[in-house]
PDB file of N, CA, C and O in Angstrom:
ATOM      1  N   UNK A   1     -73.471  29.442 123.312  1.00  0.00           N
ATOM      2  CA  UNK A   1     -74.011  29.216 124.518  1.00  0.00           C
ATOM      3  C   UNK A   1     -74.032  30.080 125.814  1.00  0.00           C
ATOM      4  O   UNK A   1     -74.928  30.352 126.613  1.00  0.00           O
ATOM      5  N   UNK A   2     -72.824  30.384 125.734  1.00  0.00           N
ATOM      6  CA  UNK A   2     -72.443  31.430 126.888  1.00  0.00           C
ATOM      7  C   UNK A   2     -73.567  32.452 126.759  1.00  0.00           C
ATOM      8  O   UNK A   2     -74.352  32.745 127.660  1.00  0.00           O
ATOM      9  N   UNK A   3     -73.547  32.977 125.485  1.00  0.00           N
ATOM     10  CA  UNK A   3     -74.779  34.061 125.627  1.00  0.00           C
ATOM     11  C   UNK A   3     -76.186  33.684 125.906  1.00  0.00           C
ATOM     12  O   UNK A   3     -77.056  34.544 125.771  1.00  0.00           O
ATOM     13  N   UNK A   4     -76.436  32.710 126.211  1.00  0.00           N
ATOM     14  CA  UNK A   4     -77.522  32.193 126.758  1.00  0.00           C
ATOM     15  C   UNK A   4     -77.726  32.407 128.427  1.00  0.00           C
ATOM     16  O   UNK A   4     -78.785  32.693 128.986  1.00  0.00           O
ATOM     17  N   UNK A   5     -76.491  32.198 129.017  1.00  0.00           N
ATOM     18  CA  UNK A   5     -76.598  32.390 130.349  1.00  0.00           C
ATOM     19  C   UNK A   5     -75.983  33.740 130.983  1.00  0.00           C
ATOM     20  O   UNK A   5     -75.921  33.998 132.185  1.00  0.00           O
ATOM     21  N   UNK A   6     -75.488  34.642 129.782  1.00  0.00           N
ATOM     22  CA  UNK A   6     -74.466  36.016 130.240  1.00  0.00           C
ATOM     23  C   UNK A   6     -75.474  36.747 130.817  1.00  0.00           C
ATOM     24  O   UNK A   6     -75.138  37.447 131.773  1.00  0.00           O
ATOM     25  N   UNK A   7     -76.835  36.764 130.417  1.00  0.00           N
ATOM     26  CA  UNK A   7     -77.527  38.129 131.095  1.00  0.00           C
ATOM     27  C   UNK A   7     -78.000  37.687 132.571  1.00  0.00           C
ATOM     28  O   UNK A   7     -78.414  38.561 133.333  1.00  0.00           O
ATOM     29  N   UNK A   8     -77.953  36.578 132.911  1.00  0.00           N
ATOM     30  CA  UNK A   8     -78.092  36.074 134.286  1.00  0.00           C
ATOM     31  C   UNK A   8     -76.646  36.220 134.805  1.00  0.00           C
ATOM     32  O   UNK A   8     -76.691  36.517 135.999  1.00  0.00           O
ATOM     33  N   UNK A   9     -75.659  36.144 134.449  1.00  0.00           N
ATOM     34  CA  UNK A   9     -74.413  36.055 135.322  1.00  0.00           C
ATOM     35  C   UNK A   9     -73.950  38.011 135.263  1.00  0.00           C
ATOM     36  O   UNK A   9     -73.065  38.463 135.990  1.00  0.00           O
ATOM     37  N   UNK A  10     -74.608  38.732 134.454  1.00  0.00           N
ATOM     38  CA  UNK A  10     -74.428  40.003 134.745  1.00  0.00           C
ATOM     39  C   UNK A  10     -74.931  40.789 135.823  1.00  0.00           C
ATOM     40  O   UNK A  10     -74.592  41.965 135.963  1.00  0.00           O
ATOM     41  N   UNK A  11     -75.728  40.202 136.600  1.00  0.00           N
ATOM     42  CA  UNK A  11     -76.118  40.595 137.877  1.00  0.00           C
ATOM     43  C   UNK A  11     -75.141  40.294 138.957  1.00  0.00           C
ATOM     44  O   UNK A  11     -75.294  40.935 139.997  1.00  0.00           O
ATOM     45  N   UNK A  12     -74.215  39.480 138.906  1.00  0.00           N
ATOM     46  CA  UNK A  12     -73.144  39.002 139.655  1.00  0.00           C
ATOM     47  C   UNK A  12     -71.740  39.884 139.355  1.00  0.00           C
ATOM     48  O   UNK A  12     -71.034  40.492 140.159  1.00  0.00           O
ATOM     49  N   UNK A  13     -71.597  39.726 137.885  1.00  0.00           N
ATOM     50  CA  UNK A  13     -70.278  40.288 137.486  1.00  0.00           C
ATOM     51  C   UNK A  13     -70.670  40.842 136.051  1.00  0.00           C
ATOM     52  O   UNK A  13     -71.690  40.628 135.396  1.00  0.00           O
ATOM     53  N   UNK A  14     -69.382  41.742 135.710  1.00  0.00           N
ATOM     54  CA  UNK A  14     -69.710  42.529 134.276  1.00  0.00           C
ATOM     55  C   UNK A  14     -69.323  41.362 133.370  1.00  0.00           C
ATOM     56  O   UNK A  14     -68.415  40.603 133.710  1.00  0.00           O
ATOM     57  N   UNK A  15     -70.054  41.184 132.112  1.00  0.00           N
ATOM     58  CA  UNK A  15     -69.775  40.092 131.106  1.00  0.00           C
ATOM     59  C   UNK A  15     -69.561  40.874 129.952  1.00  0.00           C
ATOM     60  O   UNK A  15     -70.392  41.620 129.434  1.00  0.00           O
ATOM     61  N   UNK A  16     -68.347  40.658 129.557  1.00  0.00           N
ATOM     62  CA  UNK A  16     -68.109  41.048 128.257  1.00  0.00           C
ATOM     63  C   UNK A  16     -67.328  40.255 127.412  1.00  0.00           C
ATOM     64  O   UNK A  16     -66.260  39.883 127.898  1.00  0.00           O
ATOM     65  N   UNK A  17     -67.602  39.879 126.197  1.00  0.00           N
ATOM     66  CA  UNK A  17     -67.196  38.891 125.423  1.00  0.00           C
ATOM     67  C   UNK A  17     -67.070  39.608 124.002  1.00  0.00           C
ATOM     68  O   UNK A  17     -67.994  40.163 123.407  1.00  0.00           O
ATOM     69  N   UNK A  18     -65.584  39.474 123.521  1.00  0.00           N
ATOM     70  CA  UNK A  18     -65.328  40.146 122.105  1.00  0.00           C
ATOM     71  C   UNK A  18     -65.613  41.635 122.146  1.00  0.00           C
ATOM     72  O   UNK A  18     -66.061  42.219 121.159  1.00  0.00           O
ATOM     73  N   UNK A  19     -65.345  42.261 123.319  1.00  0.00           N
ATOM     74  CA  UNK A  19     -65.723  43.704 123.214  1.00  0.00           C
ATOM     75  C   UNK A  19     -67.058  44.009 123.221  1.00  0.00           C
ATOM     76  O   UNK A  19     -67.353  45.196 123.081  1.00  0.00           O
ATOM     77  N   UNK A  20     -68.037  43.101 123.368  1.00  0.00           N
ATOM     78  CA  UNK A  20     -69.511  43.508 123.413  1.00  0.00           C
ATOM     79  C   UNK A  20     -70.074  42.959 124.756  1.00  0.00           C
ATOM     80  O   UNK A  20     -69.992  41.791 125.136  1.00  0.00           O
ATOM     81  N   UNK A  21     -70.648  43.976 125.397  1.00  0.00           N
ATOM     82  CA  UNK A  21     -71.648  43.625 126.491  1.00  0.00           C
ATOM     83  C   UNK A  21     -72.681  42.811 126.318  1.00  0.00           C
ATOM     84  O   UNK A  21     -73.482  43.102 125.429  1.00  0.00           O
ATOM     85  N   UNK A  22     -72.891  41.634 127.110  1.00  0.00           N
ATOM     86  CA  UNK A  22     -74.217  40.894 127.349  1.00  0.00           C
ATOM     87  C   UNK A  22     -74.990  41.393 128.571  1.00  0.00           C
ATOM     88  O   UNK A  22     -74.446  41.864 129.569  1.00  0.00           O
ATOM     89  N   UNK A  23     -76.236  41.255 128.412  1.00  0.00           N
ATOM     90  CA  UNK A  23     -77.152  40.703 127.246  1.00  0.00           C
ATOM     91  C   UNK A  23     -77.185  41.500 125.970  1.00  0.00           C
ATOM     92  O   UNK A  23     -77.003  42.712 126.081  1.00  0.00           O
ATOM     93  N   UNK A  24     -77.359  41.075 124.966  1.00  0.00           N
ATOM     94  CA  UNK A  24     -77.286  41.535 123.824  1.00  0.00           C
ATOM     95  C   UNK A  24     -78.437  40.927 122.784  1.00  0.00           C
ATOM     96  O   UNK A  24     -78.284  39.751 122.453  1.00  0.00           O
ATOM     97  N   UNK A  25     -79.308  41.481 122.374  1.00  0.00           N
ATOM     98  CA  UNK A  25     -80.292  41.113 121.697  1.00  0.00           C
ATOM     99  C   UNK A  25     -81.734  40.669 122.355  1.00  0.00           C
ATOM    100  O   UNK A  25     -82.040  41.139 123.451  1.00  0.00           O
ATOM    101  N   UNK A  26     -82.423  39.957 121.826  1.00  0.00           N
ATOM    102  CA  UNK A  26     -83.744  39.738 122.154  1.00  0.00           C
ATOM    103  C   UNK A  26     -83.730  38.366 123.747  1.00  0.00           C
ATOM    104  O   UNK A  26     -83.645  37.139 123.692  1.00  0.00           O
ATOM    105  N   UNK A  27     -83.823  39.065 124.669  1.00  0.00           N
ATOM    106  CA  UNK A  27     -83.515  37.886 125.770  1.00  0.00           C
ATOM    107  C   UNK A  27     -84.452  36.757 125.797  1.00  0.00           C
ATOM    108  O   UNK A  27     -84.054  35.639 126.125  1.00  0.00           O
ATOM    109  N   UNK A  28     -86.031  37.045 125.376  1.00  0.00           N
ATOM    110  CA  UNK A  28     -87.157  36.087 125.368  1.00  0.00           C
ATOM    111  C   UNK A  28     -86.634  35.123 124.439  1.00  0.00           C
ATOM    112  O   UNK A  28     -86.788  33.924 124.672  1.00  0.00           O
ATOM    113  N   UNK A  29     -86.032  35.520 123.412  1.00  0.00           N
ATOM    114  CA  UNK A  29     -85.757  34.479 122.317  1.00  0.00           C
ATOM    115  C   UNK A  29     -84.486  33.635 122.667  1.00  0.00           C
ATOM    116  O   UNK A  29     -84.202  32.573 122.113  1.00  0.00           O
ATOM    117  N   UNK A  30     -83.742  34.250 123.671  1.00  0.00           N
ATOM    118  CA  UNK A  30     -82.707  33.374 124.046  1.00  0.00           C
ATOM    119  C   UNK A  30     -83.114  32.172 124.992  1.00  0.00           C
ATOM    120  O   UNK A  30     -82.681  31.020 124.995  1.00  0.00           O
ATOM    121  N   UNK A  31     -84.020  32.736 125.751  1.00  0.00           N
ATOM    122  CA  UNK A  31     -84.690  31.536 126.708  1.00  0.00           C
ATOM    123  C   UNK A  31     -85.510  30.619 125.786  1.00  0.00           C
ATOM    124  O   UNK A  31     -85.599  29.427 126.081  1.00  0.00           O
ATOM    125  N   UNK A  32     -86.123  31.107 124.674  1.00  0.00           N
ATOM    126  CA  UNK A  32     -86.841  29.933 123.944  1.00  0.00           C
ATOM    127  C   UNK A  32     -85.821  29.212 123.219  1.00  0.00           C
ATOM    128  O   UNK A  32     -86.141  28.025 123.144  1.00  0.00           O
ATOM    129  N   UNK A  33     -84.741  29.456 122.667  1.00  0.00           N
ATOM    130  CA  UNK A  33     -83.824  28.672 122.281  1.00  0.00           C
ATOM    131  C   UNK A  33     -83.128  27.663 123.159  1.00  0.00           C
ATOM    132  O   UNK A  33     -82.749  26.535 122.845  1.00  0.00           O
ATOM    133  N   UNK A  34     -83.012  28.394 124.528  1.00  0.00           N
ATOM    134  CA  UNK A  34     -82.555  27.301 125.552  1.00  0.00           C
ATOM    135  C   UNK A  34     -83.032  26.403 126.031  1.00  0.00           C
ATOM    136  O   UNK A  34     -82.517  25.340 126.379  1.00  0.00           O
ATOM    137  N   UNK A  35     -84.595  26.931 126.122  1.00  0.00           N
ATOM    138  CA  UNK A  35     -85.474  25.695 126.346  1.00  0.00           C
ATOM    139  C   UNK A  35     -85.619  24.671 125.277  1.00  0.00           C
ATOM    140  O   UNK A  35     -85.849  23.489 125.529  1.00  0.00           O
ATOM    141  N   UNK A  36     -85.489  25.116 124.165  1.00  0.00           N
ATOM    142  CA  UNK A  36     -85.715  24.158 122.941  1.00  0.00           C
ATOM    143  C   UNK A  36     -84.628  23.003 123.094  1.00  0.00           C
ATOM    144  O   UNK A  36     -84.893  21.805 123.199  1.00  0.00           O
ATOM    145  N   UNK A  37     -83.182  23.653 123.089  1.00  0.00           N
ATOM    146  CA  UNK A  37     -82.259  22.739 123.361  1.00  0.00           C
ATOM    147  C   UNK A  37     -82.162  21.778 124.318  1.00  0.00           C
ATOM    148  O   UNK A  37     -81.793  20.632 124.064  1.00  0.00           O
ATOM    149  N   UNK A  38     -82.518  22.226 125.578  1.00  0.00           N
ATOM    150  CA  UNK A  38     -82.661  21.615 126.949  1.00  0.00           C
ATOM    151  C   UNK A  38     -83.671  20.249 126.692  1.00  0.00           C
ATOM    152  O   UNK A  38     -83.369  19.075 126.903  1.00  0.00           O
ATOM    153  N   UNK A  39     -85.016  20.809 126.149  1.00  0.00           N
ATOM    154  CA  UNK A  39     -85.800  19.676 125.987  1.00  0.00           C
ATOM    155  C   UNK A  39     -85.282  18.356 124.905  1.00  0.00           C
ATOM    156  O   UNK A  39     -85.416  17.148 125.096  1.00  0.00           O
ATOM    157  N   UNK A  40     -84.669  19.049 123.753  1.00  0.00           N
ATOM    158  CA  UNK A  40     -84.105  18.275 122.969  1.00  0.00           C
ATOM    159  C   UNK A  40     -82.936  17.283 123.639  1.00  0.00           C
ATOM    160  O   UNK A  40     -82.968  16.067 123.450  1.00  0.00           O
ATOM    161  N   UNK A  41     -82.081  17.818 124.302  1.00  0.00           N
ATOM    162  CA  UNK A  41     -80.877  16.961 125.092  1.00  0.00           C
ATOM    163  C   UNK A  41     -81.717  16.031 126.263  1.00  0.00           C
ATOM    164  O   UNK A  41     -81.208  14.951 126.563  1.00  0.00           O
ATOM    165  N   UNK A  42     -82.812  16.378 126.830  1.00  0.00           N
ATOM    166  CA  UNK A  42     -83.626  15.643 127.736  1.00  0.00           C
ATOM    167  C   UNK A  42     -84.329  14.553 127.033  1.00  0.00           C
ATOM    168  O   UNK A  42     -84.263  13.407 127.477  1.00  0.00           O
ATOM    169  N   UNK A  43     -84.968  14.820 126.011  1.00  0.00           N
ATOM    170  CA  UNK A  43     -85.507  13.586 125.169  1.00  0.00           C
ATOM    171  C   UNK A  43     -84.634  12.702 124.699  1.00  0.00           C
ATOM    172  O   UNK A  43     -84.838  11.520 124.972  1.00  0.00           O
ATOM    173  N   UNK A  44     -83.654  13.009 124.018  1.00  0.00           N
ATOM    174  CA  UNK A  44     -82.343  12.176 123.667  1.00  0.00           C
ATOM    175  C   UNK A  44     -82.007  11.450 124.762  1.00  0.00           C
ATOM    176  O   UNK A  44     -82.334  10.263 124.754  1.00  0.00           O
ATOM    177  N   UNK A  45     -81.396  11.907 125.756  1.00  0.00           N
ATOM    178  CA  UNK A  45     -81.142  11.366 127.070  1.00  0.00           C
ATOM    179  C   UNK A  45     -82.131  10.040 127.534  1.00  0.00           C
ATOM    180  O   UNK A  45     -81.769   8.869 127.652  1.00  0.00           O
ATOM    181  N   UNK A  46     -83.142  10.466 127.699  1.00  0.00           N
ATOM    182  CA  UNK A  46     -84.369   9.748 128.143  1.00  0.00           C
ATOM    183  C   UNK A  46     -84.761   8.476 126.998  1.00  0.00           C
ATOM    184  O   UNK A  46     -85.250   7.456 127.485  1.00  0.00           O
ATOM    185  N   UNK A  47     -84.625   8.512 126.021  1.00  0.00           N
ATOM    186  CA  UNK A  47     -84.766   7.701 125.147  1.00  0.00           C
ATOM    187  C   UNK A  47     -83.326   6.726 125.248  1.00  0.00           C
ATOM    188  O   UNK A  47     -83.339   5.502 125.373  1.00  0.00           O
ATOM    189  N   UNK A  48     -82.401   7.375 125.182  1.00  0.00           N
ATOM    190  CA  UNK A  48     -81.062   6.374 125.542  1.00  0.00           C
ATOM    191  C   UNK A  48     -81.024   5.669 126.698  1.00  0.00           C
ATOM    192  O   UNK A  48     -80.530   4.543 126.656  1.00  0.00           O
ATOM    193  N   UNK A  49     -81.507   6.161 127.884  1.00  0.00           N
ATOM    194  CA  UNK A  49     -81.782   5.188 128.989  1.00  0.00           C
ATOM    195  C   UNK A  49     -82.775   4.408 128.909  1.00  0.00           C
ATOM    196  O   UNK A  49     -82.755   3.384 129.592  1.00  0.00           O
ATOM    197  N   UNK A  50     -83.818   4.670 128.116  1.00  0.00           N
ATOM    198  CA  UNK A  50     -84.899   3.533 127.783  1.00  0.00           C
ATOM    199  C   UNK A  50     -84.220   2.615 127.019  1.00  0.00           C
ATOM    200  O   UNK A  50     -84.246   1.466 127.459  1.00  0.00           O
ATOM    201  N   UNK A  51     -83.612   2.807 125.982  1.00  0.00           N
ATOM    202  CA  UNK A  51     -83.102   1.759 125.131  1.00  0.00           C
ATOM    203  C   UNK A  51     -82.016   0.946 125.816  1.00  0.00           C
ATOM    204  O   UNK A  51     -81.991  -0.251 125.530  1.00  0.00           O
ATOM    205  N   UNK A  52     -81.162   1.384 126.631  1.00  0.00           N
ATOM    206  CA  UNK A  52     -80.200   0.823 127.285  1.00  0.00           C
ATOM    207  C   UNK A  52     -80.765  -0.160 128.321  1.00  0.00           C
ATOM    208  O   UNK A  52     -80.271  -1.271 128.518  1.00  0.00           O
ATOM    209  N   UNK A  53     -81.951   0.379 129.041  1.00  0.00           N
ATOM    210  CA  UNK A  53     -82.365  -0.650 130.193  1.00  0.00           C
ATOM    211  C   UNK A  53     -83.370  -1.617 129.050  1.00  0.00           C
ATOM    212  O   UNK A  53     -83.477  -2.754 129.509  1.00  0.00           O
ATOM    213  N   UNK A  54     -83.858  -1.517 128.175  1.00  0.00           N
ATOM    214  CA  UNK A  54     -84.780  -2.373 127.136  1.00  0.00           C
ATOM    215  C   UNK A  54     -83.585  -3.500 126.948  1.00  0.00           C
ATOM    216  O   UNK A  54     -83.680  -4.633 127.422  1.00  0.00           O
ATOM    217  N   UNK A  55     -82.488  -3.050 126.216  1.00  0.00           N
ATOM    218  CA  UNK A  55     -81.641  -4.033 125.702  1.00  0.00           C
ATOM    219  C   UNK A  55     -81.222  -4.844 126.696  1.00  0.00           C
ATOM    220  O   UNK A  55     -81.293  -6.054 126.480  1.00  0.00           O
ATOM    221  N   UNK A  56     -80.739  -4.414 127.889  1.00  0.00           N
ATOM    222  CA  UNK A  56     -80.216  -5.043 129.053  1.00  0.00           C
ATOM    223  C   UNK A  56     -81.295  -6.324 129.535  1.00  0.00           C
ATOM    224  O   UNK A  56     -81.008  -7.472 129.876  1.00  0.00           O
ATOM    225  N   UNK A  57     -82.586  -5.686 129.426  1.00  0.00           N
ATOM    226  CA  UNK A  57     -83.306  -6.848 130.011  1.00  0.00           C
ATOM    227  C   UNK A  57     -83.523  -7.766 128.864  1.00  0.00           C
ATOM    228  O   UNK A  57     -83.669  -8.968 129.084  1.00  0.00           O
ATOM    229  N   UNK A  58     -83.554  -7.301 127.679  1.00  0.00           N
ATOM    230  CA  UNK A  58     -83.635  -8.446 126.448  1.00  0.00           C
ATOM    231  C   UNK A  58     -82.292  -9.358 126.562  1.00  0.00           C
ATOM    232  O   UNK A  58     -82.324 -10.574 126.376  1.00  0.00           O
ATOM    233  N   UNK A  59     -81.201  -8.696 126.861  1.00  0.00           N
ATOM    234  CA  UNK A  59     -79.746  -9.515 126.969  1.00  0.00           C
ATOM    235  C   UNK A  59     -80.082 -10.794 127.829  1.00  0.00           C
ATOM    236  O   UNK A  59     -80.054 -11.969 127.465  1.00  0.00           O
ATOM    237  N   UNK A  60     -80.441 -10.214 129.191  1.00  0.00           N
ATOM    238  CA  UNK A  60     -80.493 -11.157 130.353  1.00  0.00           C
ATOM    239  C   UNK A  60     -81.695 -11.845 130.326  1.00  0.00           C
ATOM    240  O   UNK A  60     -81.807 -12.676 131.228  1.00  0.00           O
ATOM    241  N   UNK A  61     -82.679 -11.741 129.518  1.00  0.00           N
ATOM    242  CA  UNK A  61     -83.758 -12.823 129.573  1.00  0.00           C
ATOM    243  C   UNK A  61     -83.502 -13.895 128.457  1.00  0.00           C
ATOM    244  O   UNK A  61     -84.155 -14.938 128.487  1.00  0.00           O
ATOM    245  N   UNK A  62     -82.476 -13.649 127.371  1.00  0.00           N
ATOM    246  CA  UNK A  62     -82.434 -14.682 126.369  1.00  0.00           C
ATOM    247  C   UNK A  62     -81.996 -15.884 126.846  1.00  0.00           C
ATOM    248  O   UNK A  62     -81.282 -15.873 127.849  1.00  0.00           O
ATOM    249  N   UNK A  63     -82.298 -16.972 126.299  1.00  0.00           N
ATOM    250  CA  UNK A  63     -81.937 -18.453 126.969  1.00  0.00           C
ATOM    251  C   UNK A  63     -80.415 -18.370 126.640  1.00  0.00           C
ATOM    252  O   UNK A  63     -80.000 -17.591 125.781  1.00  0.00           O
ATOM    253  N   UNK A  64     -79.732 -19.060 127.233  1.00  0.00           N
ATOM    254  CA  UNK A  64     -78.151 -19.542 127.485  1.00  0.00           C
ATOM    255  C   UNK A  64     -77.888 -20.755 126.677  1.00  0.00           C
ATOM    256  O   UNK A  64     -78.353 -21.881 126.851  1.00  0.00           O
ATOM    257  N   UNK A  65     -76.971 -20.296 125.660  1.00  0.00           N
ATOM    258  CA  UNK A  65     -76.772 -21.496 124.610  1.00  0.00           C
ATOM    259  C   UNK A  65     -75.696 -22.274 125.057  1.00  0.00           C
ATOM    260  O   UNK A  65     -74.666 -21.603 124.990  1.00  0.00           O
ATOM    261  N   UNK A  66     -75.468 -23.559 125.542  1.00  0.00           N
ATOM    262  CA  UNK A  66     -74.217 -24.123 125.896  1.00  0.00           C
ATOM    263  C   UNK A  66     -73.780 -25.178 124.439  1.00  0.00           C
ATOM    264  O   UNK A  66     -74.523 -25.847 123.721  1.00  0.00           O
ATOM    265  N   UNK A  67     -72.445 -25.002 124.397  1.00  0.00           N
ATOM    266  CA  UNK A  67     -71.540 -25.662 123.454  1.00  0.00           C
ATOM    267  C   UNK A  67     -70.985 -26.592 124.102  1.00  0.00           C
ATOM    268  O   UNK A  67     -70.408 -26.529 125.188  1.00  0.00           O
ATOM    269  N   UNK A  68     -71.190 -27.611 123.318  1.00  0.00           N
ATOM    270  CA  UNK A  68     -70.465 -28.824 123.813  1.00  0.00           C
ATOM    271  C   UNK A  68     -69.127 -29.068 122.986  1.00  0.00           C
ATOM    272  O   UNK A  68     -68.400 -30.024 123.256  1.00  0.00           O
TER     273      UNK A  68
END
C-alpha cells in the first residue's frame, strides 16, 4: 500500500524502502490499482451503512410483544 503513495511523497522527502527508491514501476498502473481498491472499499462501506440503516428501521417498526 505504501508504494501507492510513495511517488507523491517523493516530492517532499526522499522515499527509500528496502534499499529501493520509489516510485518504481508503472505509476499509471499504481493509480489504477489504488482507484480500484478505494472504489471497492467505498462500495462495501456504502452497503454496510445501507444495511445497518435498513435493519435499524425494520427493528424499530416491528410490533412490540408483551409477555404476561
